[in-house]
N, C-alpha and C positions, 0 to 999 in steps of 0.2 A: 353518849358513849355506846359502844356496841354491846350486844348480848352475847355472852360467852358460855359455852358448855364445857365442863371438865369431865374427861373420860380417862379411864385407866386401861392399859393393856398388860395383863399378867403374863408370866412366863408359862403358867400351867392352867389347864381347864378344870382341874379338880377343885372342889369346894374345900378350901383350907382356911386357916387363920388369915386375917388381913395381911396382905403383902405390901411391898414398897409402894406400888402405884395406887393402891386403895388408900393407904394412910396419907400419901402425898396429896391425893385429890381432896381428901377431907380437910387436911390442914390448909391447903390453898383456898378452898371454898370459905373457910372461916376467916382467912386474911382478907379476902375480897369483900367481906361484909363491911369493912371500914373504909371502902373506896366507893367511887361513883359508878363502878362497872357492875352491870347486872350479870351475875354468874349463877349457874345452876349445875348440879351434879347429874351426869348422864350414866353413872355406874361404871363398874370395871368388870372385865371378863378376860378369859384366856383367848388365845388365837381363834379357836373354833367358835366359842360362845360369843365372841365379839361380833362376828358377822351376823349371828342370829338374834342377839338380844340388844346390843348397844348401837350398832351402825344404823339400823332402820330408824330409830328414834332421832338420831343426829341428822339424818337426811330429811326427815319430815319436820323436824322442829324449826321454830322461827328463831334461829340463832345466826349470828354473823360470823362466828369463828369458833374453833374447837381447840382446847388445850389437851393434848394427849400425853399422859404421864406414862413413861416407860423406863425400865431399868437400862443402864448403859450396856448391859450384857445381852439385851434383847436381840433376837435374831433379825437381821436386816430385812429378810424376805417377809417376815410376819409384820414388821412395822410398815413396810411399803404397802402390803395388802390392806392393812388397817386404814392407812391414810387415803388410799384410793376408794375404800368403802365410805369414808366420811364425806368426801367430795365437797369440802368447804375449806376456806383459809384456815390453816392449822399451825399450831406451835407445838414442838416436841419438848417436853420437860424431861431431860435426861437425868435420871436419878442415880446416885452412887450405888454401887453394886454390893454394899455391905449387908444387904438383906438376903444375899444368896446363901444357898446351903454350903456347909463347910467343904464338901467334896467337889463343888463346881469348878474351882480353879484347877484342882488336880485332874478332874475329868477333861478339862479343856486343854490340858497339855502343858501346864506349868504357868509361872508368873508372866513370862513374856507373852504367851498367847492370851492370857487374861487381860494384859494391858492393851493388846491390839483389839480385843473384844470391846473394851470400854470406850474405844473411839469409834465404834461402828456406827452409832447413831449420828454423830456429827458428819461422818463420811457419807452416810445415807442422805442426810439433809442436803449436803452439797450436790450429790448426784441428782436428787429430786429437783432442786432448783435449776440445775442444768437442763432438766427435762421440762422446765416451765411449770412445775408443780409448786403451788404457792404454799411454802412451808418454811418455818424458821426453827431454830433450835436454841434452847437455854439449858445449861447444865447447873444443877443445884438441887435443893430440897424444897418441898412445898411449904415448910414452916420457917423458911429463911427470908429475912427482910430484903436482902440484896437480890435474891431470886425474884421476889415479888416486884421490886423496882424494875428489873429488866423485863418482866412480863407486862407491866403497866406501860412501858415504852412500846411494846408490841401492840397492845390494845389501842394506844394513841395513834399509832401508824395505821392500824386497821380502820379506826374511826375516820382518819384523814382520807384514806383511799375510798371509803364508803361515801364521804361527803363529795369527794372529787368525781366519783362515778355517777353521782346523782345530779350533776350540774349540766343544764342545757345551755348552750351558747348559740345565740341568734346571729346569723350572718345577714346583716342589712346591706343590700346591694342595690345600686342604681342600674344594674345590668338587666336588660329585658329577659335574658335567658336564665335568670335565677342565680345560682351559685357562681361567683366570679372565678376567673382563672387563678387569681391569687390564692384561692383556697384549695389548691391542689394537694396540700399536705394534710388535709383534714383526716383522711383515713389513718395516717400514722398517729396523730394525736388521739384519735378515738380509740384505736386498738391498744395503745400504750398506757393511756391515762384513764380510759373509760368515759371520756367526755362525749356528750351527744350534741350534734349540731343541727340547727333548724334554719331553714331558708326563710328570710324575711324580705318582703318587697317594699320598696320605698313608696309605691303607690298606696299601700295600706297606711303607711305613716302620713302621707299627704292627706288622705281622707280623714284620718283622726285629727290632724291639725285643723282642718276646716270645721270639724264638729265641736271644737272647744268653745265653751260659752264664756261670756265676759265675766261671769261670777268666778269661774275656775281660774281665769287669768289673774283676777285680783288676789285670790288665795295663793296662787303660785308666786305672785310678786312678793307677798309677805314671806314666803319660804326663802326666796332669794335674798330679801333684805336681811334675813336672820343668818344667812350663811355666806353670802358673796357680796363684796363691795361693788356696787354698780357704778361704772364710770362712763356709760354710753348714753346715747340719746333715747328718749322714750319710744320713738317709732321702732328703733332697732330692738329694744328690750321686749317689745310685744311679740316680735317674730321669734325671739329666743324662748319666751314663755310658752308660745304655742307649740314649739318643738319639744319643750320639756314636758308639757302635759301629754302630748301625743306619745312620747317615749314611755311615760308612766303607764298609759293605757295599754301600749303594746306589751310591756313587761308583764302586766297583770293578765293579759289575754293569752300570752304564749308561755307563761311561767318560766321565762329564761332567767338564768342566773348571771348572764353576761351578754353583752352585745358587741359585735365587731362591725365597724363600718368600712366597707371596701368600695373602691371606686368602680364605676360602671360605664355603660355606653350612652345612657340618656343625658341629654343636654338641655332639657326644658327649663323654663324659669323657675318652676316649682322645685325641680330637683336641685337646681343651683342654690335656691334659698335654703333647702333642707341641709345641703352640704355645708353651707356657710354658717348655719346656726346650730349644727349638731353638737359640736364640741362644747359650746356654751350651754346648750340645753341639757347636755348630759352631766353638767357639773354637780347637780344635786344627787343624781344617781350614783356617781362616783363617790361622793361624800358619804352616802349611806352604805357603801361597801359593795355596790353592784357595778362591776367594771364595764366601762364603755370606752373603746379605743378606736382610733381613726385608721388611716391608710396603712395596710400591711401589718395590722396589729393582732393577727390571729394568735401567733405564738406568744406575744406579749400578754394578751388577755389570758391565755392558758397558763402562763407562768404566774400571773397574779392569782388565778384560781388555785394553783398549787400552794402558794404561800398563805392564802386565806384559809385553805383547808387545814394547813398546819397551825393555824391560830395566829398568824402574823399579819396584821393589817398592812395592806400593800397598795402601791400605785404603779401604773404603767409609766415607764420612763425610758429615756434615751440619752446616752452620753453626747455632749456637744463640744467638749474640750478635748485636747490632746492628752491621752493617758500617759502619765509619768509615774514610774514606780515610786512608792512611798510618798506620794504627793496627792493633792486633791485634784478632782476632775469635776468640771461643771456638768450638770445634768438638767435636762428639760423634761417635764412630766405633766401628765394629766392631773386633774384635781384628785388628790388622794383620799383615802379613808380618813374620817375625822380623827381617829385615834392616832394616825400617823402624822397628821398636820398639827396636832396639839392645839394651842391657842391661836395659831396663825389662821388668817382668813384669806380666801381666794379673792381675786379682783378681776372684774370684767371691764376691758378697756374699749375704746371707740371702735377698734377693728374687730370686736367680738372675740378677742383672744382672752383665755382664762389663764392667769398666772397664779402660782401658789408656792409658798415657802414651807419647808418642813421643819418640824421641831428637831433640835439637836439630839443625838443619841445613837446607839448602835443600830446597824442596818445590815440587811442581807440583799445582795443583788442576785437575781436568778434569771437565766436565759435558757430557752429550750432550743437547742440547735440540732440540726440533722446533718452530721458529717458524711453520711452516705444514704442512698435511697432506702427508705424503710427503717432507718435507724434513728433513734431519739436519745439525746444526751441531756441531762440536767446539769448545766454549767453554772456555778455559783461562786460568789466571793463575799466575804464578810468585811465590814468596815464601820466607819463612823460618819454620821452626817455633821457637817460643819455649817452652822447657821449663817444665812445671808439675808439682808433686808429686802432684796428684790424678789422676783417671782421664780428664781432658780435656786438651786442648792448645790453646795460642794460636797462631794463624797470622797473620803479617804479610804480606799480599799486596801485589804491586806495582801493583794496580789495585783499585778498589772491587769486592767480589765480588757485584755485583748479579745476575750470571748464576747464582749458586749459592744465593741467599737462599731459604730455604723448600724447597729441593729437595736430595735426596741426590746426591752426586757421588763422586769418588775423589780421594784424596791420594796422590801418588807421590813417592818419594825422588829428589832432584836436580831440576835445571832441564831439563825435557824439552820446552820450548815449540817449539824449532826442529824436533825430531823429530816432534812432533805436526803442525806445519805441513807438513812433507815428506810424512807419511803421508796427511794430508787431501788434499794435491795429487795424490798417487798414486792415491787412491780417488775423485777427482773430487768432494770434499766441501769445505765451507767451514770454515776454522779461524779463530776470532776470539778475540782477547785480551779478557778481562773489562773492562768499562767502555767498550767500543766497540760501535757498532751495525752492522747489516748494510750500511749505506750509507757507513760510514767508510772 
């Protein structure tokens, strides 16, 4: 969970009795004590003292986000200045204005003007988000359970974005020039989601395959026997085991959280062998939650990373049936996370294809689409997995999966639509349910 600092912005600089932001910050800190969030008080000050006493500590402190307690009648310019001084992901806790002096409403020009003032913080938050300032707003009191629940949703989203931004994705290419042309959209994914991409060379993977010892092959075979039903010849399984060991070594060496295999220009026998055994060799990595996808799977792996960051075990998948509203559609997928597969076991056939059935239950499909250059949309649909005895599964979605047809995406356990929408709002992206257009 992230580390949170709680600060208050008073309406005055004078040293007076505790005001609304001070009391709200203390109450909120006491309520955080019963959660897994590490929260600490950064103090409260007026507009002038905030820049001198509170903001420097927030900038230097090892905190991931800041909760700024302000009254709903706070001046928008003062709040804007305080947020820019903080320079960290922030949440505005907009407090009721019943702590104001009795003559404040009259001085403001009557009840109508006071009502307009109480909405200024929400309007400011909307303006700041339009300016790409990372801020959200919650209205309530620091001692309210409902307010704490909404704040905890924000901390969960902050933690998910932090996990997502800390993910390195390796691009394993057979192209001699390094990054393949299929990865042209990497800057969009990097800037929108914070993902980092690392170029991996298949020649390095080939060298690691050659260096695998017989002892490691026997140990890896024991891992496969425990997780995958092997239905191919022993000569073929040895090639798969070498690729699996080499992938393990490459992951540890590069600290990648995901790998994408893209086609390239090399056509040697070693490269052909790697490409043939890569999907099967990656089966255990996928089962442990480290996504590895094949051709054109950059966006699919990124979508799986999003679902995993939100706490939903996921698999890279692709619809293979004709989508019909309110009906099931057949999907083909990589070996999923073990929590998504349940008690089902993957199977490796004579053609080195890995098939897997998923456990029945709720599911969320997520695709990262780019409707325009430089624009990223999180397109999702919720549904239910219908169990099948073979290596595919049927998924009944709550909307026609037109956003997923013909493209690889990710399937995650549970209904994560609200979490996806919160994350998209936090990252200043659009999240759209399948079956709807950008103008809906």
